[in-house]
N, C-alpha and C positions, 0 to 999 in steps of 0.2 A: 846055403842061402839063409840070411837072417830072418827071424820071425817078424811078422808085421806088427802094427800097433792097433789097439782097439780103443776108440774114443767114443764116449757117449755124451749126447746132449740131453740135459735133464731140465726139469722145471714144472711149474703148475700149468694148468690149462691156459692156452693163449700166449705162452711165453715166446713162441717163435722157433721151436725146436726143429721142425722139419725144414723151414726156410733156411735157418743157419746151417743145418746139416748139409743141405744142397750147395750152399755157398762154400762151405769148407771143403766139400768133396771136389768142387771145381778148382779151388786154390791148390789143393794137394795134387790133383791130376796135372795141373800146370807145372808143379815141381817135379813131375816125372814119376809119381807113385801110381801103382794100381790101387784103386779105391773101390770098395764094396760098401754100399749103403743098405742099411736094414732099418726096420721099424718094429716096435713092440706095442701091443701084441701083434703078431703076424710074422711075415717073412718066409713062411713055408706053407705048404698046402694044409698041414695040420694046424699050424699057428693061425692061419687066416680063418679057419673054421672056429677055433677057440675065440678069436677076435670078435666074431659076430655074436657069440654068446656073451662075452664080457661087456661089449659096448652097446649092443642093440637088444640084448635079451632082457628077461624079467629080472627083478631084484633077486639077490642071492645072499646067502650067509657070508660074512666076512672071510671065513677060512676057505669056503668054496672059491671065492674070488681069488684069494691069495694062491691057492693050489693050482687054479687054472692058469694064472699068470706064470707060475713056476713051470708048469708043464709046457706051455708054448715056448718059454725061454730055453728050456733044456733042448727042445727039438731044434730051435734056431741055432744054438751053440753047436750042436752035433752036426747039423746038416749044412750050415752056411758059414758061421763065424770061424770055427776051428780050421776047416779046410782053407779058408781065405788067409788066415794068419799064418798057417803052415807053409803056404807058398810065397809068403812075404808081402801080401797085400795089406793095406790099411783098411780097417773096418770102422765106419762111422754110424753110430746108432741113434735113431730118434727114440729115446728111452732105453732103459736097461734094468738090471736088477735093482739099481738104486731107486727106481720108481716104486718098486714093491716095498723097499725099506721105508720110504717116505709115505706112500699112500696107504698100504695095508698095515705095515708095522706101526707107523705113526698115526696117520689119519683114521684108520679103522681100529686103532688101539690094540692090535694083536701083539705088539712088542717087536721092536726092531731086531733083536737077537733071535727071537723065534722064527721070524720070517727069513732072516739071513741063513739060519741053519737049514730050513726047508730048501732054499734055493741052492745052497752050497752042495747039497746032495745031487742035484741035477746038473750043476755047472762045473763042478771040479775046479780047475784053475782058470776057466774062461770068464774072467772078470775084467772090466775095463781097466786099461792102463791109466786113462785120464778121464775124469768126469767133469763136464762143464755145465754148471747150473746157471741157467738163464733166469735172472731174478726180475720179476715184474710184480706190480701191485695186483693183488687178486681181483679186485673189481675191474681194473683195466684189462687184465688177462681174460676174464670172462666176457667182457664186452667185445673182444677180438674174435671170439668163437663164431664160426659159421654153422650154427645149429649144434646144440650140446648133445653129446652122447650120454649114456647112462651114468658114467662117472663124472663127466663134466657138468652134469645137471645136479650135482649134490649141493650146490650153493656156495656162497662166498665164505661162510664160516669154515666149511670143510677145507676149502682151498687155502684159507689162512693157516689152518692147522698143518696142512701138508707143507706149506712154505716154511713154517717154523721148523719142521723136522728136517727139511733140506738144509736149513741153516745149521742145525745141530750136527748133521752128518758132515757138513763141510768143516765145522770146527773140530770134529773128532778125527778127520782124515785129511789134513791140509796138504799132504804130499800127493794125494790122488784127486782131490776135489777142488776145483776153482770156481768162484762165483763171478759172473759177469752181469752187469746191469743191462737189462734188455729193453728199457723204456725208450731208448734213443732210436734214431733212424736205423733201418736194417743194415745199410752199408757200413755204418760206424761199428755196429755190433759184430758184423761179419769180419771186419778188418781186425778188431781186437781179438776175436777168437782165433783167427788164422795166425796172428802174431804170437798168441799164447802157445799154440801148438808148435810153431816153428822154433820158438825159444826153448821149448821143452826138449825137442829133438833136433 
């Protein structure tokens, strides 16, 4: 049996990642694929506990934040993503390791390569085959939020910085990362994302 594909939806707060993830999952299931959807932080009992700390807890040091993200991600890869890929399923993630590269490596100024190395230790080869960055104006993205969490409440300048690092990552890894404008109607964005995935495979 051939290995499945791992696709991650990325972007700043309010970009529409979970909505597009669910649309894409429906499209791929319609094509006959088994599809597993995941979210970060979370996706396992350990990860959901860490999610509460990260999104609803008190402020924390940048490296504490980065290491907690890496810890929940390692558990998700071990417990959910790798078994799904191994049986040929497609995995679609609402965020991935690329969130940490952009948010903690770039936004928190810890350094993209330093954050990459920490995550590499816990992930091994379980990195997305394709990353789709949903690009939206930071002010518009924040306006879409239904109540900001700890990270979403960092303000528009932080979101602008994160958006800039997503652009840098996309420029550095064009074979893995695609950028899709997400300011349009959801149906149009979902259709473009599905086409992008089908064209790739």
